[in-house]
mmCIF file of the C-alpha atoms, coordinates in Angstrom:
data_MODEL
# 
_entry.id   MODEL 
# 
loop_
_atom_site.group_PDB 
_atom_site.id 
_atom_site.type_symbol 
_atom_site.label_atom_id 
_atom_site.label_alt_id 
_atom_site.label_comp_id 
_atom_site.label_asym_id 
_atom_site.label_entity_id 
_atom_site.label_seq_id 
_atom_site.pdbx_PDB_ins_code 
_atom_site.Cartn_x 
_atom_site.Cartn_y 
_atom_site.Cartn_z 
_atom_site.occupancy 
_atom_site.B_iso_or_equiv 
_atom_site.pdbx_formal_charge 
_atom_site.auth_seq_id 
_atom_site.auth_comp_id 
_atom_site.auth_asym_id 
_atom_site.auth_atom_id 
_atom_site.pdbx_PDB_model_num 
ATOM 1   C CA . MET A 1 1   ? 0.255   0.151  -0.265  1.00 0.00 ? 1   MET A CA 1 
ATOM 2   C CA . ASP A 1 2   ? 1.335   3.263  -0.554  1.00 0.00 ? 2   ASP A CA 1 
ATOM 3   C CA . GLU A 1 3   ? 1.613   6.052  1.841   1.00 0.00 ? 3   GLU A CA 1 
ATOM 4   C CA . LEU A 1 4   ? -1.991  8.227  0.190   1.00 0.00 ? 4   LEU A CA 1 
ATOM 5   C CA . THR A 1 5   ? -3.822  4.887  0.914   1.00 0.00 ? 5   THR A CA 1 
ATOM 6   C CA . ARG A 1 6   ? -2.957  4.374  4.463   1.00 0.00 ? 6   ARG A CA 1 
ATOM 7   C CA . ILE A 1 7   ? -3.475  8.828  5.290   1.00 0.00 ? 7   ILE A CA 1 
ATOM 8   C CA . ARG A 1 8   ? -7.058  8.277  3.647   1.00 0.00 ? 8   ARG A CA 1 
ATOM 9   C CA . THR A 1 9   ? -7.720  5.227  5.900   1.00 0.00 ? 9   THR A CA 1 
ATOM 10  C CA . PHE A 1 10  ? -6.464  6.707  8.714   1.00 0.00 ? 10  PHE A CA 1 
ATOM 11  C CA . ILE A 1 11  ? -8.214  9.738  8.411   1.00 0.00 ? 11  ILE A CA 1 
ATOM 12  C CA . ASN A 1 12  ? -11.699 7.749  7.175   1.00 0.00 ? 12  ASN A CA 1 
ATOM 13  C CA . VAL A 1 13  ? -11.213 5.801  10.951  1.00 0.00 ? 13  VAL A CA 1 
ATOM 14  C CA . ALA A 1 14  ? -10.695 8.693  12.610  1.00 0.00 ? 14  ALA A CA 1 
ATOM 15  C CA . LYS A 1 15  ? -14.037 10.117 11.440  1.00 0.00 ? 15  LYS A CA 1 
ATOM 16  C CA . ALA A 1 16  ? -15.937 7.018  11.877  1.00 0.00 ? 16  ALA A CA 1 
ATOM 17  C CA . GLY A 1 17  ? -14.598 6.197  15.363  1.00 0.00 ? 17  GLY A CA 1 
ATOM 18  C CA . SER A 1 18  ? -13.796 2.619  15.011  1.00 0.00 ? 18  SER A CA 1 
ATOM 19  C CA . PHE A 1 19  ? -11.728 0.189  12.430  1.00 0.00 ? 19  PHE A CA 1 
ATOM 20  C CA . SER A 1 20  ? -15.087 -1.616 11.600  1.00 0.00 ? 20  SER A CA 1 
ATOM 21  C CA . ALA A 1 21  ? -17.219 0.995  10.901  1.00 0.00 ? 21  ALA A CA 1 
ATOM 22  C CA . ALA A 1 22  ? -14.212 2.574  8.745   1.00 0.00 ? 22  ALA A CA 1 
ATOM 23  C CA . ALA A 1 23  ? -14.093 -1.368 7.007   1.00 0.00 ? 23  ALA A CA 1 
ATOM 24  C CA . SER A 1 24  ? -17.555 -1.246 5.829   1.00 0.00 ? 24  SER A CA 1 
ATOM 25  C CA . HIS A 1 25  ? -16.562 1.508  3.473   1.00 0.00 ? 25  HIS A CA 1 
ATOM 26  C CA . LEU A 1 26  ? -13.005 0.331  2.662   1.00 0.00 ? 26  LEU A CA 1 
ATOM 27  C CA . SER A 1 27  ? -11.882 -3.192 2.927   1.00 0.00 ? 27  SER A CA 1 
ATOM 28  C CA . SER A 1 28  ? -11.797 -5.853 5.882   1.00 0.00 ? 28  SER A CA 1 
ATOM 29  C CA . ILE A 1 29  ? -11.385 -4.779 9.655   1.00 0.00 ? 29  ILE A CA 1 
ATOM 30  C CA . SER A 1 30  ? -7.934  -6.340 9.471   1.00 0.00 ? 30  SER A CA 1 
ATOM 31  C CA . SER A 1 31  ? -6.694  -4.556 6.120   1.00 0.00 ? 31  SER A CA 1 
ATOM 32  C CA . VAL A 1 32  ? -7.546  -1.092 8.124   1.00 0.00 ? 32  VAL A CA 1 
ATOM 33  C CA . ALA A 1 33  ? -6.118  -2.283 11.062  1.00 0.00 ? 33  ALA A CA 1 
ATOM 34  C CA . ARG A 1 34  ? -2.989  -2.980 9.320   1.00 0.00 ? 34  ARG A CA 1 
ATOM 35  C CA . GLN A 1 35  ? -2.659  0.250  6.997   1.00 0.00 ? 35  GLN A CA 1 
ATOM 36  C CA . VAL A 1 36  ? -3.460  2.590  10.335  1.00 0.00 ? 36  VAL A CA 1 
ATOM 37  C CA . THR A 1 37  ? -0.716  0.287  12.122  1.00 0.00 ? 37  THR A CA 1 
ATOM 38  C CA . ALA A 1 38  ? 1.634   0.834  9.434   1.00 0.00 ? 38  ALA A CA 1 
ATOM 39  C CA . LEU A 1 39  ? 1.145   4.406  9.039   1.00 0.00 ? 39  LEU A CA 1 
ATOM 40  C CA . GLU A 1 40  ? 1.811   4.531  13.066  1.00 0.00 ? 40  GLU A CA 1 
ATOM 41  C CA . LYS A 1 41  ? 5.305   2.889  12.643  1.00 0.00 ? 41  LYS A CA 1 
ATOM 42  C CA . GLU A 1 42  ? 6.288   4.934  9.655   1.00 0.00 ? 42  GLU A CA 1 
ATOM 43  C CA . LEU A 1 43  ? 5.518   8.205  11.604  1.00 0.00 ? 43  LEU A CA 1 
ATOM 44  C CA . GLY A 1 44  ? 6.861   6.925  14.785  1.00 0.00 ? 44  GLY A CA 1 
ATOM 45  C CA . VAL A 1 45  ? 3.886   7.914  17.048  1.00 0.00 ? 45  VAL A CA 1 
ATOM 46  C CA . GLN A 1 46  ? 0.750   6.360  18.011  1.00 0.00 ? 46  GLN A CA 1 
ATOM 47  C CA . LEU A 1 47  ? -2.012  7.917  16.279  1.00 0.00 ? 47  LEU A CA 1 
ATOM 48  C CA . LEU A 1 48  ? -4.997  6.319  17.942  1.00 0.00 ? 48  LEU A CA 1 
ATOM 49  C CA . ASN A 1 49  ? -5.638  5.295  21.628  1.00 0.00 ? 49  ASN A CA 1 
ATOM 50  C CA . ARG A 1 50  ? -7.651  1.678  20.973  1.00 0.00 ? 50  ARG A CA 1 
ATOM 51  C CA . SER A 1 51  ? -9.654  -0.159 23.562  1.00 0.00 ? 51  SER A CA 1 
ATOM 52  C CA . THR A 1 52  ? -12.083 -2.184 24.124  1.00 0.00 ? 52  THR A CA 1 
ATOM 53  C CA . ARG A 1 53  ? -14.941 0.262  24.147  1.00 0.00 ? 53  ARG A CA 1 
ATOM 54  C CA . GLY A 1 54  ? -13.215 2.048  20.690  1.00 0.00 ? 54  GLY A CA 1 
ATOM 55  C CA . LEU A 1 55  ? -10.993 4.336  19.954  1.00 0.00 ? 55  LEU A CA 1 
ATOM 56  C CA . SER A 1 56  ? -10.059 8.042  20.314  1.00 0.00 ? 56  SER A CA 1 
ATOM 57  C CA . LEU A 1 57  ? -6.989  10.097 18.823  1.00 0.00 ? 57  LEU A CA 1 
ATOM 58  C CA . THR A 1 58  ? -4.083  11.074 20.538  1.00 0.00 ? 58  THR A CA 1 
ATOM 59  C CA . GLU A 1 59  ? -2.755  14.517 20.634  1.00 0.00 ? 59  GLU A CA 1 
ATOM 60  C CA . ALA A 1 60  ? -0.519  13.501 17.464  1.00 0.00 ? 60  ALA A CA 1 
ATOM 61  C CA . GLY A 1 61  ? -3.393  12.020 15.992  1.00 0.00 ? 61  GLY A CA 1 
ATOM 62  C CA . ARG A 1 62  ? -5.597  15.006 16.243  1.00 0.00 ? 62  ARG A CA 1 
ATOM 63  C CA . LEU A 1 63  ? -2.822  16.997 14.855  1.00 0.00 ? 63  LEU A CA 1 
ATOM 64  C CA . TYR A 1 64  ? -2.092  14.607 12.056  1.00 0.00 ? 64  TYR A CA 1 
ATOM 65  C CA . PHE A 1 65  ? -5.933  14.424 11.443  1.00 0.00 ? 65  PHE A CA 1 
ATOM 66  C CA . ASP A 1 66  ? -6.572  17.988 11.084  1.00 0.00 ? 66  ASP A CA 1 
ATOM 67  C CA . ARG A 1 67  ? -3.503  18.484 8.192   1.00 0.00 ? 67  ARG A CA 1 
ATOM 68  C CA . VAL A 1 68  ? -3.798  15.806 6.440   1.00 0.00 ? 68  VAL A CA 1 
ATOM 69  C CA . SER A 1 69  ? -7.589  16.043 6.044   1.00 0.00 ? 69  SER A CA 1 
ATOM 70  C CA . ALA A 1 70  ? -7.197  19.585 4.745   1.00 0.00 ? 70  ALA A CA 1 
ATOM 71  C CA . LEU A 1 71  ? -4.432  18.129 2.328   1.00 0.00 ? 71  LEU A CA 1 
ATOM 72  C CA . ALA A 1 72  ? -6.731  14.903 1.176   1.00 0.00 ? 72  ALA A CA 1 
ATOM 73  C CA . GLN A 1 73  ? -9.192  17.847 0.681   1.00 0.00 ? 73  GLN A CA 1 
ATOM 74  C CA . GLU A 1 74  ? -6.711  19.824 -1.673  1.00 0.00 ? 74  GLU A CA 1 
ATOM 75  C CA . PHE A 1 75  ? -5.135  16.510 -3.310  1.00 0.00 ? 75  PHE A CA 1 
ATOM 76  C CA . ASP A 1 76  ? -9.351  15.317 -4.066  1.00 0.00 ? 76  ASP A CA 1 
ATOM 77  C CA . ASN A 1 77  ? -9.842  19.400 -5.494  1.00 0.00 ? 77  ASN A CA 1 
ATOM 78  C CA . ALA A 1 78  ? -6.747  19.974 -7.581  1.00 0.00 ? 78  ALA A CA 1 
ATOM 79  C CA . ARG A 1 79  ? -7.834  16.376 -9.206  1.00 0.00 ? 79  ARG A CA 1 
ATOM 80  C CA . SER A 1 80  ? -11.388 17.555 -9.944  1.00 0.00 ? 80  SER A CA 1 
ATOM 81  C CA . GLU A 1 81  ? -10.029 20.494 -11.341 1.00 0.00 ? 81  GLU A CA 1 
ATOM 82  C CA . VAL A 1 82  ? -7.892  18.928 -13.845 1.00 0.00 ? 82  VAL A CA 1 
ATOM 83  C CA . ARG A 1 83  ? -10.421 16.439 -14.727 1.00 0.00 ? 83  ARG A CA 1 
ATOM 84  C CA . SER A 1 84  ? -12.518 19.280 -15.681 1.00 0.00 ? 84  SER A CA 1 
ATOM 85  C CA . LEU A 1 85  ? -10.715 20.799 -18.295 1.00 0.00 ? 85  LEU A CA 1 
ATOM 86  C CA . ARG A 1 86  ? -11.233 17.588 -20.417 1.00 0.00 ? 86  ARG A CA 1 
ATOM 87  C CA . GLU A 1 87  ? -15.215 17.629 -19.689 1.00 0.00 ? 87  GLU A CA 1 
ATOM 88  C CA . GLU A 1 88  ? -15.469 20.915 -21.055 1.00 0.00 ? 88  GLU A CA 1 
ATOM 89  C CA . VAL A 1 89  ? -13.995 23.594 -23.761 1.00 0.00 ? 89  VAL A CA 1 
ATOM 90  C CA . LYS A 1 90  ? -11.546 26.214 -22.426 1.00 0.00 ? 90  LYS A CA 1 
ATOM 91  C CA . GLY A 1 91  ? -9.427  28.797 -23.406 1.00 0.00 ? 91  GLY A CA 1 
ATOM 92  C CA . LEU A 1 92  ? -8.957  31.533 -26.392 1.00 0.00 ? 92  LEU A CA 1 
ATOM 93  C CA . LEU A 1 93  ? -10.144 30.619 -29.634 1.00 0.00 ? 93  LEU A CA 1 
ATOM 94  C CA . ARG A 1 94  ? -9.173  32.733 -32.513 1.00 0.00 ? 94  ARG A CA 1 
ATOM 95  C CA . VAL A 1 95  ? -11.107 33.036 -35.682 1.00 0.00 ? 95  VAL A CA 1 
ATOM 96  C CA . SER A 1 96  ? -9.985  34.749 -39.037 1.00 0.00 ? 96  SER A CA 1 
ATOM 97  C CA . LEU A 1 97  ? -12.184 34.940 -41.764 1.00 0.00 ? 97  LEU A CA 1 
ATOM 98  C CA . ARG A 1 98  ? -12.917 36.743 -44.791 1.00 0.00 ? 98  ARG A CA 1 
ATOM 99  C CA . VAL A 1 99  ? -15.646 39.750 -44.482 1.00 0.00 ? 99  VAL A CA 1 
ATOM 100 C CA . THR A 1 100 ? -18.199 37.704 -46.620 1.00 0.00 ? 100 THR A CA 1 
ATOM 101 C CA . ALA A 1 101 ? -17.310 34.867 -44.083 1.00 0.00 ? 101 ALA A CA 1 
ATOM 102 C CA . GLY A 1 102 ? -17.737 37.108 -41.355 1.00 0.00 ? 102 GLY A CA 1 
ATOM 103 C CA . ALA A 1 103 ? -21.179 38.401 -42.329 1.00 0.00 ? 103 ALA A CA 1 
ATOM 104 C CA . LEU A 1 104 ? -22.622 34.369 -41.599 1.00 0.00 ? 104 LEU A CA 1 
ATOM 105 C CA . VAL A 1 105 ? -20.495 33.747 -38.781 1.00 0.00 ? 105 VAL A CA 1 
ATOM 106 C CA . VAL A 1 106 ? -21.473 36.877 -36.553 1.00 0.00 ? 106 VAL A CA 1 
ATOM 107 C CA . PRO A 1 107 ? -24.865 36.045 -36.286 1.00 0.00 ? 107 PRO A CA 1 
ATOM 108 C CA . ALA A 1 108 ? -24.518 32.627 -34.949 1.00 0.00 ? 108 ALA A CA 1 
ATOM 109 C CA . LEU A 1 109 ? -21.698 33.774 -32.257 1.00 0.00 ? 109 LEU A CA 1 
ATOM 110 C CA . PRO A 1 110 ? -24.295 34.557 -29.029 1.00 0.00 ? 110 PRO A CA 1 
ATOM 111 C CA . GLY A 1 111 ? -25.903 31.264 -29.219 1.00 0.00 ? 111 GLY A CA 1 
ATOM 112 C CA . PHE A 1 112 ? -22.025 29.507 -29.862 1.00 0.00 ? 112 PHE A CA 1 
ATOM 113 C CA . LEU A 1 113 ? -20.947 32.010 -26.788 1.00 0.00 ? 113 LEU A CA 1 
ATOM 114 C CA . ALA A 1 114 ? -23.518 30.548 -24.698 1.00 0.00 ? 114 ALA A CA 1 
ATOM 115 C CA . LYS A 1 115 ? -22.882 26.954 -24.678 1.00 0.00 ? 115 LYS A CA 1 
# 
């Protein structure tokens, strides 16, 4: 798994409040737990307090959650913006015409610009 996947899994676990709730959206509970544990090992800090009653964010976990949640949202926004470029026409269009052809094209421009 790549780091971004582990980060997104951690965000989902923190929002859901449990591994099982996050796993229902992602994959198996053990896979989710392994990803969060791997992220904690990689960072060298414990992000979640685990107990039989549930889990909560540690101080480091809260700080990390706040920062990576914002970054993940920015990443998603950037991806959406770039993908939208292929869905709609953008940019400058230059047209060179003879005067006689322009008389035919100019009346159609308002409809074209509206689209």
